[in-house]
N, C-alpha and C positions, 0 to 999 in steps of 0.2 A: 622497280622498285619488287621490296622487299615485304610479303603482310607479316603481321604481328600477331603472332597466337595469341590468345586471353590464358590465361594464368589460374591455373583451379590448383582453390589452393581443399586441403584436404583436412582439415576440424573441422571446415563447413559440412562436405559430402556425410563429414559420422554426423551432424547432428541432427542434420533434416533425419538421414538414416531412423538415428533412433526417434526423431519425434516419429515418423512413419516406423517404425514398427509400434511405438508403442498406442500411438491413433488404433492400427492392425488391431495391436494388442486388447485394448479397451474396448475396443466392437467384438473382438469372438467372444471375452467376459464375458460382455453383457448377453448372448447372444446368445452362449455356453446358459451360464442364470438364469437368465429369462427365461428357454427356455422350458429349466427345469422349476422355474415355479409354474409359470404357464400349465405346465400337465400336472402338479399336484390344486391347482386350481378346479382343476374340471375334474380332478378322482376327489376333489373333496365335495362338490356340488353334485356329480354323477352318484355317489355312496348319500348325501341330505336327499338326493328326489326320491331316491330307489326304496331308504330309512323310511323316513315319508309316507308312500306311497303301501307299503310294507303296517305300516301304525294304523293308514286310511284305511285297508285288506281288516283287521284285526275291528274295528272298532266297527263294519259296517256288521260282522258276524254276533257282532254279540248288541248290536243296536238294537233290536227283538228287548232284551232283557236291560239293557243301558242305554241305552237314550245315547248314542255321543258318548259315556262320560269311559276312562280311567278304570273301574271301578266291580270290574267283571274278572271271571276264574281265571288261574293259575296260565300260565302259556308257556312253554319253552321246554329248555334241564340246563339244570348246569348252574352255574351264581351270579347268572342272567334273566330266571325265574322271576315271577314275581306277575308287574302289570304289566298291561300294553305295551308305556312306558321302556320295561324292560328289555321287553321284547326288542323295540326298535335300537336298541341301544346295541345290542347283541346283535341285531344284523349287518349295523356298519361298525360291527366290530369284526368281523365276519369278511367285513372288504376294508380291512385292513386302518378302520379308524379308532383306535382301543380307549374311553372311553378314560381321563386321567393317566396313562401312559406315552411317552415322548414328546408330551409335550402338548399332544390332545386333549380339548373337551368335546363335548355331546353332551348338547341340551334335547330333554325333549321334552316339552309343553301342549300336553291336552286339553281342556285350550288351546291356541293358543297367546300365546301376550302382544304381542308385536304386529301390526300388521293392520292391512284390512275385516283379516278373517279376527282380532281379538276376540275372545269370550263365544264363540258359536260351534258350539259343537257336535261332535261329530267330523273334523277337521284336529290332524298330530302336527307340528309345528318343527322342524329337525331340526338347531344348528349348531355345523362343526366348526371348533376356530383351531387351530395348528401352527408348525412356522415351520418355510422350507430353508433348507441350513445356508448359505454363503458357501462359495465354494472358489472358482478363480472370479470375483469378481472382490471379493478380498484383502487385495490388493492395494483399490480404490477408496480405500474404508471403512469404519472402524469393525466390521468383520458380522455383524450383531446380523443375526437370522431377520428375514421378512413373513411379518402374519397374516397368513391363508387363510380364507372367511367362508361358509357356506352358505346356502339355507336355503330350505323349501320345506314347504305347505304343501296336505295334500288335503279332501274329505272322502270323507268314508262313512256314506247316508247315508238311508231307504226317502225316499224321493214320490209325493202323491203321484199318482195319474191323474191328471186333470180333466178327463172327459167321460165322461159318458154310456157313450157307441161307439165302437174302434170296429169297422168289417174291412178285413186283412186281402178281400182278392181285389188282385189286381187289375182286372178284365174284364172281368161277366158284367153282360148289362144286368140294370135289379136286381143286385147283389146286393144293397139293402133294398124293401122294400116292402107295401104295408097289405092288409087283406083285413075285405067285413070293413063294414062303419065305426067300430073306434075311436076311442082319445088315449095316445099316450104321451104323460108328459115325463120327459127328462131332467129331473133335480137338480138342486142345490147350483145353476148357474151351467153344467157340466155342456160342453157341445158333443157332435155329435160328426166321425174322422169316416166319412168313405173312399178307400187308397183302387176302387176301379179309376184309369181313363172311359172307361166306356161313355157315351155320349146322355146314355141313362141307365145311369151308376144307378137310382134314386129315380125309384115308382112309387108312387102312388096309388095304390084298385082299393075302387070299391068305397066309396069317403071317407073311408081311413085317415086320420090327422095327428100326425106324429109335433108333436111341441118341444123345441129346445132353443137355447138361446143364440146357436150359430149350427150352423155345416160345413167342414168343409172335404171337397168335392174333388179326387184327382181329374177326373172327363172338365172339359170342357160346355159351358152347359150340361152336365151333367145331371136333367134333375127331369121326370116327367110327372104328369097324374092323367093319365086316360081313365080313371074310374072314380075319376071326381071326389080325388080326394086332396091336402094341401100336406107343406109339409111348413109351422107357423116356425120366424125364427129367419135371421139371417144368411143366406148361400153362396158362401163363395165358390164355386168352383176353377178349376181349373188351378190345381194348389197339389203342395207337392207332399208323393204319399208321406205314411205317418206310417216308418217299422212295426211288429210288435213290440211290447213295447219290456212283453213279461221273457222273451226268447231265450233268456241269459236264467231264469229262471228253472234249476233244477227238477225233475218230472219224480215224484214220492221211488223210495225205494222197496220191493212188495221184499226184500230180504228183510228188514229188521222191523217188518210186522207179524203181528202172531196172525199164522194161519185158522182160521173160523168156519173153511168150509172146504170140500175138496170138489165138492161139487151142486151146479143152481138150487137154491132156497125157494121152495115154492109155500106162497101162504093164498088157501083161498076161504082160512076159515071165521067166528065171530071172537079167538081169542084175544088178547091185547097182548104186545108182543113185542121186546128189549130188546135189543142187537148191538154188541159190545163193536168198536172198531178194530180193525185186520184186512187180512188179508179176505177177500171171496171168491171161490175159484168155481165160477159157473155163474156170478153175481148173482142178486136175491130178486125175486118176482111177488108184488104183494097183491092181490086183486078180491079179502075180502070182506067184511065188514068191522076185522078189530084194526086197531089201536094199535099204529109202528111207532116207536121208540126207540133212536135211532145214539146209544149215547157219545159225551167228546171224542174228539178222535179224529182221525186216518182213516176213511171205506176204501180200499181199492177193491174196485172191479174187476178180475177179470173177466166182464161175459156180462155186460150191465145191470142198471136197476133200473124197475117198475113202480112205477105204484097205482094201483089205479082204482083201488079195492070202495067201499063206500067209507072204509073209518078215520083215520084223521093222524098225521104224518108229522111227525113233533122232532127236532135237533137242533141241540144249542153247541156251538162251539165246536161249529161238524164241515167239515172238505171231503164231497164226494168225485173220487178219483174213477176214470174207465178206460182204462185200457183193455179196447174189443179187441174179442180175438174172430168174429164175423160181422158182416153186415147190419145183424139183428141185435147184436150189445147193447142196443141203446140203452139212453138213459130219458127217461121216460116220465114224469111227472104229470102227473091226470089222472089225481081219484078227486070223487066228490063229497068230501070231506077237508075240512080245512088243512094247513097243506104251512109251519110255521118251520122257517129254517135259518141257524145264524151260520155266519162263518169262523172260521180257527180266529180266534185275536190274538195269539204267540204264535214264533217260527217266523220260516220262508212261506209259508203257505198262510199267512194272515189277509184278511181280507179275500178270499177266497173263500168260496161254496159250492162249486160247478169245474170242474177240470175233467177237461175230456185228451186224452194223450193224444199229441206232438208225433209218435213217432209210427205208432199200431198202420201197418197196411189197409185197415180197417176200417175205415170214417162214418159210422152210422148217426147221422142225426138226432141230435139231443132237443127233446120237447117239454117246454113248460104251458102246460097248459092251466089258469082258474077256469071251474065251472059254473059260480055265481051265484051260487046257492051256499057256498060257505069262505070264507076268508082265504085268500094265502098272501102270509107277509112274510117273506124272505129276499131277506139281507147280503147283498157279499159279490162277488162277483163272476162271471158263467163263463169260462176262460174256456174256447172252444177254435183255438186258430187254426185247425184241417177242415170244419165241418159247417153244415150247417146248421145253425140256432134256432130253434122257431117260438117266439113269447107268442100267448091266445090267452088273453084277458074277456070273463067274459062277465066279472062286479062290478060294482059299482066306487069302487076304491079301492084296490086290495096293491100293495107294495110285492114285484116280482122281480128282485132283484136290485144292486146296486148300480148296475155295471155290466153290457156284456159287450165281449173282446170276441171275436169268427170273423170265420171267414167269408158266409154270407147269411145277411144276417132278415127274416120272415116277422114280425108285428105283427096279427090279427087279430079279430074278436068282436065283437059289437060294444064291451064295458069300455071300465075309464079304469087306469091302473098308471103306477107311479116307477120309473127308473130312480130305484134312489139313495140318489149320490153325494156321496158323502165324505169326505177326506179319510175320517175313522172309520169307514163298514167296506174298501178296497184294494186293495194292496199299496205294494210304491215301487217303487224301481233299483236296483243298486248304481248308485256315484261310488265311486273309484276313480278317483284321477286328481293330476298333482292340483293346483291353484296359483301357488304361485311355484 
């Protein structure tokens, strides 16, 4: 028997091969143009993100004068100079997306005009639209370019630190403690943060009482009252530690300040003294009966600041910064007369009245003591991140600071004093990040 072989038709083979080739070309065209489209989309989004962040950073820099609005001083150079929005467009241009060129549109809205942050100050919205050319896929369509869009929103604001006391030491027993029989009121609904993981991170000695809305303590069962004192308010133990909220705040630059002295200034007479802000090499010591007035500005002490006189100390809109050269170069406010100090009310150090260097090899104790015979009215933050802070009140209703941020802290005295926390009296925290 003879087997019959199937008959192949050449036309059928050609049609099948052609169909396969067309399908392969379609997939190849879509893959190539799709890849280009995806890459363009990524580039546009990355540029929108970077430009929005750049705008947010500028908004933060101008926050203290413009409060989140785009009406500040000129930034940048060339055709794009002018407002923050123009600066943002220039950033987009540097990344290949120039507004009005090659079909590119870059919109900058400060504040945003769409999304959940519409109208919110301190926010920068960037929208980029462009077109991606079609190449291989043109054979399957009209050949029109494909629209590409990207959008980003970034925040550039200054946010209030909502705590009256923050004690940063991570391990020490009694990193926050009381001594004496007085009462300390932490006002403004601001709580106390204690980062120590010790089981006795907070110790109340000598019958002293601290009253605050709450205490967040890292140590489990992190407090004791061996001296009969008390912590009035809810105590939450085993809480994650809080990092130093001002760790990114730059320290004052002494090279930008006028040098006022080349050696320690000591005053022990009864004369009235008025000083100007600037660099004081050797520091200042006042021990007499004279009244000391500090004019508004930054006092950079390279040698400490001591006021133990019988006269008064007055300074409005003042920052005392201590860059200690030895452990005896401390800040010590313990006069017999009245003390009135308010912090800077503008600029990066807004809300800070005392600031001790984080980087000095020497970290002497910072002490503020009320005599009880004359009133203390001190507002602003005492920022002592690497050293011990001692605050003692012997009056009946003194105000001794608005906020304490220190490595360790002891509150003492037999009087009653207030830590007068208020969002307008303490510094803020830099917030620059993408929110959309």
